[in-house]
C-alpha positions in Angstrom: 4.3 -16.8 1.0 2.7 -14.0 2.9 2.0 -11.1 0.4 2.3 -8.1 2.7 2.5 -5.3 0.2 0.4 -4.2 -2.8 2.0 -4.6 -6.3 0.8 -5.1 -9.8 -0.6 -8.5 -9.1 -2.9 -7.1 -6.4 -4.1 -4.0 -8.2 -7.5 -4.8 -9.8 -6.9 -2.1 -12.4 -3.9 -4.2 -13.7 -4.7 -7.8 -12.6 -8.3 -8.1 -11.6 -8.0 -11.6 -10.2 -4.9 -10.9 -8.1 -2.5 -13.7 -7.2 -5.2 -16.3 -7.9 -5.6 -15.3 -11.5 -1.8 -15.0 -12.0 -0.7 -18.2 -10.3 -3.6 -20.7 -9.9 -4.1 -20.9 -13.7 -0.9 -22.9 -14.0 -2.0 -25.6 -11.6 -5.5 -25.7 -13.0 -4.2 -26.0 -16.5 -2.0 -28.9 -15.4 -5.1 -30.6 -13.9 -6.9 -30.2 -17.1 -4.0 -31.6 -19.0 -3.6 -34.6 -16.7 -7.2 -35.4 -16.0 -9.3 -34.0 -18.8 -12.1 -31.4 -19.1 -13.7 -29.9 -16.1 -17.5 -29.6 -16.6 -18.6 -28.1 -13.3 -16.7 -25.6 -11.0 -17.6 -23.3 -8.2 -15.9 -21.5 -5.5 -15.5 -18.8 -2.8 -13.1 -15.9 -3.0 -12.5 -13.3 -0.3 -10.0 -10.8 1.0 -9.2 -12.0 4.5 -6.2 -9.9 5.2 -7.3 -6.6 3.8 -3.8 -5.8 2.7 -4.8 -4.9 -0.9 -7.9 -4.8 -3.1 -7.6 -8.3 -4.7 -8.9 -11.5 -3.1 -6.2 -13.2 -1.1 -8.0 -16.5 -0.3 -9.8 -18.6 -2.9 -11.4 -22.1 -2.5 -12.6 -24.0 -5.5 -14.3 -27.4 -6.2 -14.8 -29.0 -9.6 -15.9 -32.1 -11.4 -14.1 -33.6 -14.4 -16.0 -35.0 -17.4 -14.9 -38.5 -16.1 -16.9 -37.9 -12.9 -13.7 -37.4 -10.7 -13.9 -34.5 -8.4 -11.2 -32.0 -7.2 -10.7 -29.1 -4.9 -8.1 -26.5 -4.3 -7.3 -23.8 -1.8 -5.1 -20.8 -2.4 -4.3 -18.6 0.5 -1.9 -15.8 -0.4 -1.9 -14.3 3.1 -0.8 -17.5 4.8 2.2 -17.4 7.2 3.9 -20.3 5.3 3.9 -21.1 1.6 2.6 -24.6 0.6 2.7 -25.7 -3.0 1.3 -29.2 -3.0 -1.0 -31.3 -5.2 -2.3 -34.7 -4.3 -4.2 -36.9 -6.7 -6.0 -39.7 -4.9 -6.8 -42.7 -7.1 -8.4 -46.1 -6.6 -5.0 -47.7 -6.5 -2.8 -45.0 -4.9 -1.8 -41.4 -4.7 0.5 -39.0 -6.6 2.0 -36.0 -4.8 3.8 -33.1 -6.6 4.3 -29.4 -6.6 3.2 -27.0 -9.4 6.1 -24.5 -9.0 8.6 -26.1 -6.7 11.3 -28.6 -7.3 10.0 -31.2 -5.0 10.0 -34.8 -6.3 6.9 -36.4 -7.8 5.9 -39.2 -5.3 3.8 -42.2 -6.2 2.3 -44.3 -3.3 0.5 -47.5 -4.0 0.3 -51.1 -2.9 3.8 -51.7 -4.3 5.3 -49.0 -2.1 6.5 -45.5 -2.6 8.4 -44.2 -5.6 10.0 -40.8 -5.8 11.1 -39.2 -9.1 13.1 -36.0 -9.4 12.2 -33.8 -12.4 14.7 -31.0 -12.6 13.5 -27.6 -13.8 15.3 -26.1 -16.8 17.6 -23.2 -16.1 15.3 -21.0 -18.2 11.9 -22.5 -17.4 10.2 -20.8 -20.4 12.8 -22.0 -23.0 11.1 -25.2 -24.1 7.6 -23.6 -24.0 8.8 -20.8 -26.3 10.7 -23.2 -28.6 7.7 -25.4 -29.0 5.4 -22.4 -29.7 7.8 -21.5 -32.6 7.7 -25.1 -33.8 3.9 -25.1 -33.5 3.7 -22.0 -35.7 6.0 -23.6 -38.2 3.7 -26.7 -38.3 6.4 -29.0 -36.9 4.7 -30.0 -33.7 1.3 -29.6 -31.9 2.0 -27.5 -28.8 0.1 -28.7 -25.7 -0.8 -25.1 -24.7 -3.2 -23.6 -27.2 -5.9 -21.0 -27.1 -8.4 -23.9 -26.5 -6.5 -25.0 -23.3 -6.2 -21.4 -22.2 -10.0 -20.9 -22.7 -10.8 -24.1 -20.7 -8.6 -22.9 -17.8 -10.0 -19.4 -17.9 -13.6 -20.8 -17.8 -12.8 -22.9 -14.7 -11.2 -19.8 -12.9 -14.2 -17.7 -13.8 -16.6 -20.2 -12.4 -14.5 -20.4 -9.1 -14.3 -16.6 -8.9 -17.9 -15.9 -9.6 -20.1 -14.4 -6.9 -22.3 -17.2 -5.5 -25.5 -15.2 -6.2 
């Protein structure tokens, strides 16, 4: 989605990392959850459109502890929004969206399977409910300060100046 006007997400005094810091964290956190720790990350960030002070284009590459590699590109000035993740494996691929309600698609030698996973009406409800259960000692919540710290480290590595 083309971000044509400045707002709190693009004001470095409020949100230093712009849309990247606000939105990319969710997809990167999901990658860490699905594929394990990232041990190396680097990137390039720039302000291509000049519409506001924050970076509007970020490219990152990383390596998981398993040796698998990944890359991502976030362009918040693009004419058309694209929210797509593809995980390429030795026996097939998985395609899904981080924020959208597109189906999760698995392609392998057996064919293509598509699975709809509906979003809850209040997307934060189960997250907040499980946080409360975690604090009460009833469950271990998958999002902890440790997972946030890992995601923040990856984003910092991607956002760092190259020199």
